[in-house]
A tleap script that builds the chain and sets N, CA, C and O, in Angstrom:
source leaprc.protein.ff14SB
mol = sequence {
  NMET LYS TYR ILE PHE ASN LEU LEU VAL PHE
  LEU ALA PHE THR VAL THR LEU TYR ALA GLN
  THR PRO GLU LYS MET SER TYR GLN ALA ILE
  ILE ARG SER ALA ASP ASN THR LEU LEU ALA
  ASN ALA ASN VAL SER LEU LYS ILE LEU ILE
  ARG GLN GLY SER THR THR GLY SER VAL VAL
  PHE GLU GLU THR HIE SER GLU ARG THR ASN
  GLY ASN GLY LEU VAL SER LEU GLU ILE GLY
  THR GLY ASN SER VAL GLN GLY ASN PHE SER
  THR ILE PRO TRP GLU GLN SER SER TYR PHE
  VAL GLU ASN GLN VAL ASP VAL THR GLY SER
  CSER
}
set mol.1.N position { 129.690 145.091 36.068 }
set mol.1.CA position { 129.929 144.608 37.503 }
set mol.1.C position { 128.526 144.488 38.202 }
set mol.1.O position { 128.172 143.494 38.836 }
set mol.2.N position { 127.813 145.554 38.022 }
set mol.2.CA position { 126.505 145.516 38.723 }
set mol.2.C position { 125.643 144.348 38.219 }
set mol.2.O position { 124.867 143.762 38.975 }
set mol.3.N position { 125.795 144.025 36.931 }
set mol.3.CA position { 124.966 142.814 36.504 }
set mol.3.C position { 125.413 141.508 37.106 }
set mol.3.O position { 124.585 140.658 37.434 }
set mol.4.N position { 126.810 141.321 37.269 }
set mol.4.CA position { 127.207 140.124 37.855 }
set mol.4.C position { 126.797 140.086 39.278 }
set mol.4.O position { 126.305 139.053 39.733 }
set mol.5.N position { 126.964 141.140 40.015 }
set mol.5.CA position { 126.457 141.190 41.447 }
set mol.5.C position { 125.018 140.788 41.627 }
set mol.5.O position { 124.670 139.995 42.501 }
set mol.6.N position { 124.173 141.369 40.757 }
set mol.6.CA position { 122.725 141.047 40.790 }
set mol.6.C position { 122.474 139.594 40.518 }
set mol.6.O position { 121.660 138.971 41.199 }
set mol.7.N position { 123.162 139.026 39.523 }
set mol.7.CA position { 123.044 137.622 39.091 }
set mol.7.C position { 123.428 136.763 40.265 }
set mol.7.O position { 122.710 135.801 40.535 }
set mol.8.N position { 124.544 137.034 41.020 }
set mol.8.CA position { 124.932 136.262 42.099 }
set mol.8.C position { 123.884 136.381 43.254 }
set mol.8.O position { 123.556 135.366 43.867 }
set mol.9.N position { 123.394 137.509 43.538 }
set mol.9.CA position { 122.379 137.640 44.522 }
set mol.9.C position { 121.249 136.823 44.208 }
set mol.9.O position { 120.765 136.092 45.072 }
set mol.10.N position { 120.772 136.883 43.013 }
set mol.10.CA position { 119.604 136.141 42.541 }
set mol.10.C position { 119.824 134.615 42.631 }
set mol.10.O position { 118.960 133.873 43.101 }
set mol.11.N position { 120.952 134.196 42.188 }
set mol.11.CA position { 121.266 132.767 42.339 }
set mol.11.C position { 121.378 132.261 43.786 }
set mol.11.O position { 121.024 131.116 44.065 }
set mol.12.N position { 121.914 133.185 44.793 }
set mol.12.CA position { 121.995 132.767 46.124 }
set mol.12.C position { 120.639 132.550 46.667 }
set mol.12.O position { 120.468 131.580 47.405 }
set mol.13.N position { 119.605 133.378 46.376 }
set mol.13.CA position { 118.286 133.281 46.913 }
set mol.13.C position { 117.540 132.090 46.288 }
set mol.13.O position { 116.857 131.356 47.001 }
set mol.14.N position { 117.663 131.886 44.957 }
set mol.14.CA position { 117.054 130.802 44.414 }
set mol.14.C position { 117.515 129.334 44.922 }
set mol.14.O position { 116.756 128.367 44.987 }
set mol.15.N position { 118.753 129.334 45.235 }
set mol.15.CA position { 119.341 128.068 45.656 }
set mol.15.C position { 118.799 127.653 47.046 }
set mol.15.O position { 118.710 126.473 47.386 }
set mol.16.N position { 118.429 128.739 47.856 }
set mol.16.CA position { 118.007 128.393 49.194 }
set mol.16.C position { 116.447 128.213 49.250 }
set mol.16.O position { 115.925 128.011 50.346 }
set mol.17.N position { 115.708 128.276 48.149 }
set mol.17.CA position { 114.257 128.063 48.283 }
set mol.17.C position { 113.984 126.497 48.037 }
set mol.17.O position { 114.586 125.829 47.196 }
set mol.18.N position { 112.983 126.013 48.898 }
set mol.18.CA position { 112.642 124.641 48.786 }
set mol.18.C position { 111.131 124.585 48.660 }
set mol.18.O position { 110.470 125.506 49.138 }
set mol.19.N position { 110.543 123.572 48.053 }
set mol.19.CA position { 109.172 123.399 47.938 }
set mol.19.C position { 108.723 122.612 49.186 }
set mol.19.O position { 109.455 121.798 49.748 }
set mol.20.N position { 107.486 122.906 49.577 }
set mol.20.CA position { 106.926 122.321 50.810 }
set mol.20.C position { 105.612 121.732 50.424 }
set mol.20.O position { 104.858 122.181 49.561 }
set mol.21.N position { 105.418 120.640 51.185 }
set mol.21.CA position { 104.095 119.892 50.988 }
set mol.21.C position { 102.938 120.652 51.685 }
set mol.21.O position { 103.172 121.322 52.691 }
set mol.22.N position { 101.809 120.565 51.213 }
set mol.22.CA position { 100.719 121.264 51.790 }
set mol.22.C position { 100.354 120.679 53.289 }
set mol.22.O position { 100.416 119.470 53.515 }
set mol.23.N position { 99.995 121.576 54.229 }
set mol.23.CA position { 99.572 121.098 55.493 }
set mol.23.C position { 98.123 120.891 55.563 }
set mol.23.O position { 97.646 120.215 56.474 }
set mol.24.N position { 97.326 121.478 54.576 }
set mol.24.CA position { 95.897 121.279 54.504 }
set mol.24.C position { 95.445 121.564 53.090 }
set mol.24.O position { 96.203 122.043 52.247 }
set mol.25.N position { 94.212 121.259 52.868 }
set mol.25.CA position { 93.600 121.475 51.578 }
set mol.25.C position { 92.189 121.867 51.686 }
set mol.25.O position { 91.412 121.161 52.328 }
set mol.26.N position { 91.770 123.040 51.051 }
set mol.26.CA position { 90.414 123.401 51.189 }
set mol.26.C position { 89.404 122.486 50.406 }
set mol.26.O position { 89.687 121.978 49.321 }
set mol.27.N position { 88.299 122.334 50.996 }
set mol.27.CA position { 87.313 121.397 50.432 }
set mol.27.C position { 85.865 121.921 50.699 }
set mol.27.O position { 85.553 122.264 51.839 }
set mol.28.N position { 84.984 121.986 49.671 }
set mol.28.CA position { 83.607 122.485 49.872 }
set mol.28.C position { 82.718 121.412 49.102 }
set mol.28.O position { 83.106 120.799 48.107 }
set mol.29.N position { 81.532 121.278 49.673 }
set mol.29.CA position { 80.498 120.363 49.086 }
set mol.29.C position { 79.067 120.861 49.375 }
set mol.29.O position { 78.819 121.489 50.405 }
set mol.30.N position { 78.232 120.603 48.552 }
set mol.30.CA position { 76.770 120.797 48.786 }
set mol.30.C position { 76.184 119.515 49.423 }
set mol.30.O position { 76.350 118.437 48.852 }
set mol.31.N position { 75.545 119.592 50.516 }
set mol.31.CA position { 75.052 118.416 51.148 }
set mol.31.C position { 73.548 118.238 50.911 }
set mol.31.O position { 72.783 119.133 51.272 }
set mol.32.N position { 73.089 117.133 50.324 }
set mol.32.CA position { 71.684 116.906 50.064 }
set mol.32.C position { 71.301 115.624 50.773 }
set mol.32.O position { 72.164 114.788 51.039 }
set mol.33.N position { 70.047 115.454 51.080 }
set mol.33.CA position { 69.417 114.284 51.727 }
set mol.33.C position { 69.289 113.211 50.684 }
set mol.33.O position { 69.640 113.413 49.522 }
set mol.34.N position { 68.777 112.047 51.103 }
set mol.34.CA position { 68.467 110.931 50.109 }
set mol.34.C position { 67.448 111.371 49.158 }
set mol.34.O position { 67.454 110.896 48.022 }
set mol.35.N position { 66.533 112.272 49.527 }
set mol.35.CA position { 65.439 112.588 48.603 }
set mol.35.C position { 65.786 113.868 47.829 }
set mol.35.O position { 64.903 114.543 47.301 }
set mol.36.N position { 67.133 114.200 47.771 }
set mol.36.CA position { 67.758 115.327 46.991 }
set mol.36.C position { 67.378 116.725 47.491 }
set mol.36.O position { 67.554 117.690 46.747 }
set mol.37.N position { 66.890 116.868 48.656 }
set mol.37.CA position { 66.694 118.218 49.190 }
set mol.37.C position { 67.899 118.734 49.908 }
set mol.37.O position { 68.621 117.969 50.547 }
set mol.38.N position { 68.134 120.043 49.813 }
set mol.38.CA position { 69.284 120.671 50.476 }
set mol.38.C position { 69.113 120.503 51.863 }
set mol.38.O position { 67.989 120.540 52.364 }
set mol.39.N position { 70.273 120.295 52.613 }
set mol.39.CA position { 70.288 120.258 54.102 }
set mol.39.C position { 70.918 121.616 54.478 }
set mol.39.O position { 72.134 121.750 54.612 }
set mol.40.N position { 70.051 122.589 54.637 }
set mol.40.CA position { 70.380 123.928 54.976 }
set mol.40.C position { 70.419 124.048 56.467 }
set mol.40.O position { 69.499 123.582 57.140 }
set mol.41.N position { 71.450 124.655 57.017 }
set mol.41.CA position { 71.663 124.979 58.437 }
set mol.41.C position { 71.567 123.743 59.329 }
set mol.41.O position { 70.934 123.758 60.385 }
set mol.42.N position { 72.236 122.644 58.853 }
set mol.42.CA position { 72.097 121.348 59.462 }
set mol.42.C position { 73.545 120.845 60.001 }
set mol.42.O position { 74.581 121.136 59.404 }
set mol.43.N position { 73.522 120.151 61.057 }
set mol.43.CA position { 74.794 119.593 61.444 }
set mol.43.C position { 75.006 118.254 60.728 }
set mol.43.O position { 74.090 117.431 60.710 }
set mol.44.N position { 76.153 118.015 60.154 }
set mol.44.CA position { 76.574 116.860 59.473 }
set mol.44.C position { 77.907 116.401 59.886 }
set mol.44.O position { 78.713 117.182 60.392 }
set mol.45.N position { 78.187 115.040 59.669 }
set mol.45.CA position { 79.452 114.460 59.915 }
set mol.45.C position { 80.004 113.948 58.606 }
set mol.45.O position { 79.318 113.304 57.813 }
set mol.46.N position { 81.269 114.260 58.411 }
set mol.46.CA position { 81.933 113.848 57.194 }
set mol.46.C position { 83.184 113.031 57.494 }
set mol.46.O position { 83.925 113.342 58.427 }
set mol.47.N position { 83.416 111.993 56.710 }
set mol.47.CA position { 84.667 111.189 56.776 }
set mol.47.C position { 85.323 111.388 55.461 }
set mol.47.O position { 84.715 111.164 54.413 }
set mol.48.N position { 86.612 111.824 55.495 }
set mol.48.CA position { 87.441 112.099 54.352 }
set mol.48.C position { 88.494 111.036 54.288 }
set mol.48.O position { 89.225 110.806 55.252 }
set mol.49.N position { 88.575 110.359 53.105 }
set mol.49.CA position { 89.655 109.355 52.808 }
set mol.49.C position { 90.511 109.839 51.576 }
set mol.49.O position { 89.976 110.363 50.598 }
set mol.50.N position { 91.726 109.658 51.665 }
set mol.50.CA position { 92.615 109.916 50.608 }
set mol.50.C position { 93.196 108.549 50.167 }
set mol.50.O position { 93.883 107.902 50.957 }
set mol.51.N position { 92.929 108.093 48.904 }
set mol.51.CA position { 93.261 106.802 48.453 }
set mol.51.C position { 94.489 107.004 47.417 }
set mol.51.O position { 94.537 107.987 46.678 }
set mol.52.N position { 95.368 106.107 47.424 }
set mol.52.CA position { 96.544 106.196 46.532 }
set mol.52.C position { 96.319 105.263 45.306 }
set mol.52.O position { 95.835 104.138 45.433 }
set mol.53.N position { 96.690 105.779 44.136 }
set mol.53.CA position { 96.645 105.090 42.802 }
set mol.53.C position { 95.420 104.927 42.105 }
set mol.53.O position { 95.446 104.918 40.874 }
set mol.54.N position { 94.181 104.777 42.816 }
set mol.54.CA position { 92.906 104.631 42.053 }
set mol.54.C position { 91.848 104.922 43.096 }
set mol.54.O position { 92.143 105.115 44.276 }
set mol.55.N position { 90.587 104.950 42.626 }
set mol.55.CA position { 89.490 105.272 43.494 }
set mol.55.C position { 89.262 104.080 44.467 }
set mol.55.O position { 88.558 104.244 45.464 }
set mol.56.N position { 89.781 103.017 44.224 }
set mol.56.CA position { 89.669 101.775 45.155 }
set mol.56.C position { 91.005 101.399 45.791 }
set mol.56.O position { 91.174 100.366 46.440 }
set mol.57.N position { 91.954 102.333 45.549 }
set mol.57.CA position { 93.309 102.011 46.146 }
set mol.57.C position { 93.358 102.078 47.667 }
set mol.57.O position { 92.348 102.301 48.334 }
set mol.58.N position { 94.512 101.886 48.173 }
set mol.58.CA position { 94.747 101.813 49.623 }
set mol.58.C position { 94.521 103.121 50.264 }
set mol.58.O position { 94.793 104.137 49.625 }
set mol.59.N position { 94.047 103.200 51.474 }
set mol.59.CA position { 93.769 104.457 52.116 }
set mol.59.C position { 95.105 104.937 52.834 }
set mol.59.O position { 95.650 104.256 53.703 }
set mol.60.N position { 95.557 106.092 52.424 }
set mol.60.CA position { 96.828 106.615 53.012 }
set mol.60.C position { 96.530 107.610 54.233 }
set mol.60.O position { 97.379 107.886 55.081 }
set mol.61.N position { 95.277 108.094 54.222 }
set mol.61.CA position { 94.903 109.158 55.137 }
set mol.61.C position { 93.377 109.096 55.375 }
set mol.61.O position { 92.590 108.833 54.466 }
set mol.62.N position { 93.022 109.339 56.575 }
set mol.62.CA position { 91.511 109.250 56.901 }
set mol.62.C position { 91.191 110.132 58.134 }
set mol.62.O position { 91.807 110.014 59.193 }
set mol.63.N position { 90.218 111.000 57.939 }
set mol.63.CA position { 89.974 111.801 59.108 }
set mol.63.C position { 88.401 112.140 59.090 }
set mol.63.O position { 87.702 112.037 58.082 }
set mol.64.N position { 87.972 112.535 60.285 }
set mol.64.CA position { 86.471 112.921 60.400 }
set mol.64.C position { 86.259 114.478 60.745 }
set mol.64.O position { 87.080 115.132 61.388 }
set mol.65.N position { 85.136 114.951 60.270 }
set mol.65.CA position { 84.849 116.327 60.589 }
set mol.65.C position { 83.288 116.376 61.055 }
set mol.65.O position { 82.423 115.630 60.598 }
set mol.66.N position { 83.096 117.270 61.934 }
set mol.66.CA position { 81.691 117.605 62.378 }
set mol.66.C position { 81.455 119.033 62.049 }
set mol.66.O position { 82.088 119.922 62.618 }
set mol.67.N position { 80.524 119.282 61.108 }
set mol.67.CA position { 80.367 120.584 60.509 }
set mol.67.C position { 78.883 121.019 60.536 }
set mol.67.O position { 77.981 120.231 60.818 }
set mol.68.N position { 78.685 122.307 60.227 }
set mol.68.CA position { 77.194 122.794 60.029 }
set mol.68.C position { 77.177 123.426 58.602 }
set mol.68.O position { 78.038 124.214 58.210 }
set mol.69.N position { 76.168 123.026 57.903 }
set mol.69.CA position { 76.016 123.582 56.489 }
set mol.69.C position { 75.405 124.983 56.626 }
set mol.69.O position { 74.741 125.277 57.620 }
set mol.70.N position { 75.626 125.824 55.648 }
set mol.70.CA position { 75.107 127.129 55.610 }
set mol.70.C position { 73.667 127.050 55.018 }
set mol.70.O position { 73.139 125.953 54.837 }
set mol.71.N position { 73.062 128.171 54.729 }
set mol.71.CA position { 71.683 128.302 54.289 }
set mol.71.C position { 71.484 127.711 52.916 }
set mol.71.O position { 70.337 127.465 52.543 }
set mol.72.N position { 72.560 127.457 52.106 }
set mol.72.CA position { 72.481 126.900 50.821 }
set mol.72.C position { 72.970 125.396 50.900 }
set mol.72.O position { 73.137 124.802 49.835 }
set mol.73.N position { 73.197 124.781 52.031 }
set mol.73.CA position { 73.555 123.476 52.052 }
set mol.73.C position { 75.143 123.222 51.830 }
set mol.73.O position { 75.625 122.097 51.691 }
set mol.74.N position { 75.831 124.343 51.816 }
set mol.74.CA position { 77.247 124.237 51.614 }
set mol.74.C position { 77.987 124.025 52.976 }
set mol.74.O position { 77.732 124.648 54.007 }
set mol.75.N position { 78.905 123.093 52.835 }
set mol.75.CA position { 79.933 122.934 53.960 }
set mol.75.C position { 81.314 123.138 53.456 }
set mol.75.O position { 81.722 122.671 52.393 }
set mol.76.N position { 82.014 123.866 54.285 }
set mol.76.CA position { 83.447 124.159 53.976 }
set mol.76.C position { 84.434 123.638 55.085 }
set mol.76.O position { 84.268 123.888 56.279 }
set mol.77.N position { 85.438 122.918 54.603 }
set mol.77.CA position { 86.362 122.342 55.664 }
set mol.77.C position { 87.779 122.441 55.028 }
set mol.77.O position { 87.947 122.812 53.866 }
set mol.78.N position { 88.766 122.091 55.852 }
set mol.78.CA position { 90.000 121.930 55.472 }
set mol.78.C position { 90.530 120.557 55.743 }
set mol.78.O position { 90.691 120.176 56.903 }
set mol.79.N position { 90.814 119.783 54.687 }
set mol.79.CA position { 91.366 118.438 54.771 }
set mol.79.C position { 92.715 118.598 55.358 }
set mol.79.O position { 93.539 119.410 54.937 }
set mol.80.N position { 92.924 117.705 56.451 }
set mol.80.CA position { 94.262 117.794 57.065 }
set mol.80.C position { 94.107 118.310 58.489 }
set mol.80.O position { 94.990 118.101 59.320 }
set mol.81.N position { 92.936 119.017 58.795 }
set mol.81.CA position { 92.760 119.606 60.070 }
set mol.81.C position { 91.602 118.939 60.888 }
set mol.81.O position { 91.209 119.462 61.931 }
set mol.82.N position { 91.093 117.844 60.431 }
set mol.82.CA position { 90.055 117.117 61.167 }
set mol.82.C position { 90.591 116.206 62.217 }
set mol.82.O position { 91.763 116.267 62.590 }
set mol.83.N position { 89.740 115.381 62.676 }
set mol.83.CA position { 90.130 114.335 63.711 }
set mol.83.C position { 90.708 113.155 62.954 }
set mol.83.O position { 89.981 112.374 62.341 }
set mol.84.N position { 92.017 113.039 63.004 }
set mol.84.CA position { 92.714 111.925 62.258 }
set mol.84.C position { 92.445 110.597 62.827 }
set mol.84.O position { 92.516 110.360 64.033 }
set mol.85.N position { 92.104 109.655 61.839 }
set mol.85.CA position { 91.807 108.310 62.144 }
set mol.85.C position { 92.969 107.415 61.749 }
set mol.85.O position { 93.340 106.504 62.488 }
set mol.86.N position { 93.534 107.674 60.596 }
set mol.86.CA position { 94.556 106.965 60.001 }
set mol.86.C position { 95.560 107.790 59.225 }
set mol.86.O position { 95.080 108.590 58.421 }
set mol.87.N position { 96.780 107.729 59.328 }
set mol.87.CA position { 97.902 108.395 58.599 }
set mol.87.C position { 98.080 109.787 59.151 }
set mol.87.O position { 97.523 110.215 60.162 }
set mol.88.N position { 98.961 110.480 58.334 }
set mol.88.CA position { 99.279 111.856 58.718 }
set mol.88.C position { 99.300 112.717 57.298 }
set mol.88.O position { 100.080 112.408 56.397 }
set mol.89.N position { 98.492 113.680 57.198 }
set mol.89.CA position { 98.325 114.418 56.034 }
set mol.89.C position { 99.693 115.053 55.512 }
set mol.89.O position { 99.920 115.185 54.310 }
set mol.90.N position { 100.535 115.413 56.458 }
set mol.90.CA position { 101.757 116.149 56.086 }
set mol.90.C position { 102.779 115.193 55.592 }
set mol.90.O position { 103.802 115.642 55.075 }
set mol.91.N position { 102.587 113.868 55.710 }
set mol.91.CA position { 103.613 112.898 55.314 }
set mol.91.C position { 103.186 112.030 54.085 }
set mol.91.O position { 103.806 111.037 53.704 }
set mol.92.N position { 102.094 112.510 53.533 }
set mol.92.CA position { 101.535 111.794 52.265 }
set mol.92.C position { 102.683 112.075 51.137 }
set mol.92.O position { 103.047 113.223 50.883 }
set mol.93.N position { 103.169 111.037 50.546 }
set mol.93.CA position { 104.229 111.196 49.455 }
set mol.93.C position { 103.548 111.599 48.163 }
set mol.93.O position { 103.462 110.755 47.272 }
set mol.94.N position { 103.069 112.782 47.989 }
set mol.94.CA position { 102.386 113.272 46.832 }
set mol.94.C position { 102.962 113.032 45.497 }
set mol.94.O position { 102.277 112.775 44.507 }
set mol.95.N position { 104.372 113.133 45.507 }
set mol.95.CA position { 105.023 112.939 44.246 }
set mol.95.C position { 105.111 111.606 43.777 }
set mol.95.O position { 105.542 111.468 42.632 }
set mol.96.N position { 104.770 110.518 44.469 }
set mol.96.CA position { 104.946 109.127 44.224 }
set mol.96.C position { 103.790 108.521 43.479 }
set mol.96.O position { 103.931 107.406 42.978 }
set mol.97.N position { 102.665 109.172 43.373 }
set mol.97.CA position { 101.543 108.532 42.843 }
set mol.97.C position { 100.382 109.547 42.532 }
set mol.97.O position { 100.509 110.749 42.766 }
set mol.98.N position { 99.260 109.004 42.000 }
set mol.98.CA position { 97.977 109.990 41.989 }
set mol.98.C position { 97.193 109.512 43.214 }
set mol.98.O position { 97.267 108.387 43.707 }
set mol.99.N position { 96.387 110.586 43.659 }
set mol.99.CA position { 95.607 110.432 44.860 }
set mol.99.C position { 94.309 110.868 44.558 }
set mol.99.O position { 94.095 111.815 43.801 }
set mol.100.N position { 93.243 110.073 45.241 }
set mol.100.CA position { 91.845 110.371 45.051 }
set mol.100.C position { 91.196 110.663 46.434 }
set mol.100.O position { 91.509 110.038 47.447 }
set mol.101.N position { 90.310 111.616 46.406 }
set mol.101.CA position { 89.608 112.040 47.691 }
set mol.101.C position { 88.278 111.406 47.615 }
set mol.101.O position { 87.558 111.528 46.624 }
set mol.102.N position { 87.940 110.700 48.706 }
set mol.102.CA position { 86.572 110.105 48.809 }
set mol.102.C position { 85.946 110.687 50.087 }
set mol.102.O position { 86.595 110.813 51.125 }
set mol.103.N position { 84.657 111.033 49.964 }
set mol.103.CA position { 83.998 111.648 51.133 }
set mol.103.C position { 82.854 110.767 51.525 }
set mol.103.O position { 82.210 110.213 50.634 }
set mol.104.N position { 82.559 110.597 52.741 }
set mol.104.CA position { 81.314 109.903 53.221 }
set mol.104.C position { 80.647 110.870 54.209 }
set mol.104.O position { 81.290 111.486 55.059 }
set mol.105.N position { 79.276 110.969 54.044 }
set mol.105.CA position { 78.565 111.878 54.816 }
set mol.105.C position { 77.530 111.269 55.583 }
set mol.105.O position { 76.841 110.407 55.038 }
set mol.106.N position { 77.301 111.618 56.877 }
set mol.106.CA position { 76.261 111.245 57.768 }
set mol.106.C position { 75.426 112.482 57.939 }
set mol.106.O position { 75.787 113.408 58.665 }
set mol.107.N position { 74.230 112.482 57.211 }
set mol.107.CA position { 73.305 113.603 57.244 }
set mol.107.C position { 72.712 113.870 58.549 }
set mol.107.O position { 72.221 114.973 58.785 }
set mol.108.N position { 72.727 112.908 59.435 }
set mol.108.CA position { 72.119 113.101 60.820 }
set mol.108.C position { 73.098 113.798 61.747 }
set mol.108.O position { 72.732 114.310 62.804 }
set mol.109.N position { 74.444 113.802 61.289 }
set mol.109.CA position { 75.346 114.536 62.115 }
set mol.109.C position { 75.814 113.767 63.320 }
set mol.109.O position { 76.534 114.292 64.169 }
set mol.110.N position { 75.376 112.439 63.395 }
set mol.110.CA position { 75.710 111.611 64.573 }
set mol.110.C position { 77.157 110.949 64.585 }
set mol.110.O position { 77.782 110.902 65.644 }
set mol.111.N position { 77.610 110.513 63.577 }
set mol.111.CA position { 78.864 109.806 63.442 }
set mol.111.C position { 79.691 110.156 62.318 }
set mol.111.O position { 80.771 109.591 62.147 }
savepdb mol mol.pdb
quit
C-alpha cells in the first residue's frame, strides 16, 4: 500500500512539471584590439545577434551592451539582459531550429 501511495505522489508531481525557456544566457569573451593586444580595464560596446538556421541566417534577436573589461581583457555579460534592438529573447523558438550567436565589438566603447 505504501508503495502505491508513493508512486501516485511521484506521478502527481512529475505531471505538473514543465520545461521553461531561458530568460538569459551567460557569455564571456576576451577582447583584443586590431594589433592583438589585450584591452585591459577598457570600456567596450558589444552587439549580440542570434541568427536562426546558419551563421548567415535571419536575425531573430539583437541587443547591445556597454561593458568594462577586467585586467585580463575579459568581459562578462548575460545575453537577454542588454538594450534590445530587435526581437525578444524569451520568445525565441529554440526547439524549431539551430541558432548561432554573433558578436560585434567596438573597442572604443562609443557605439
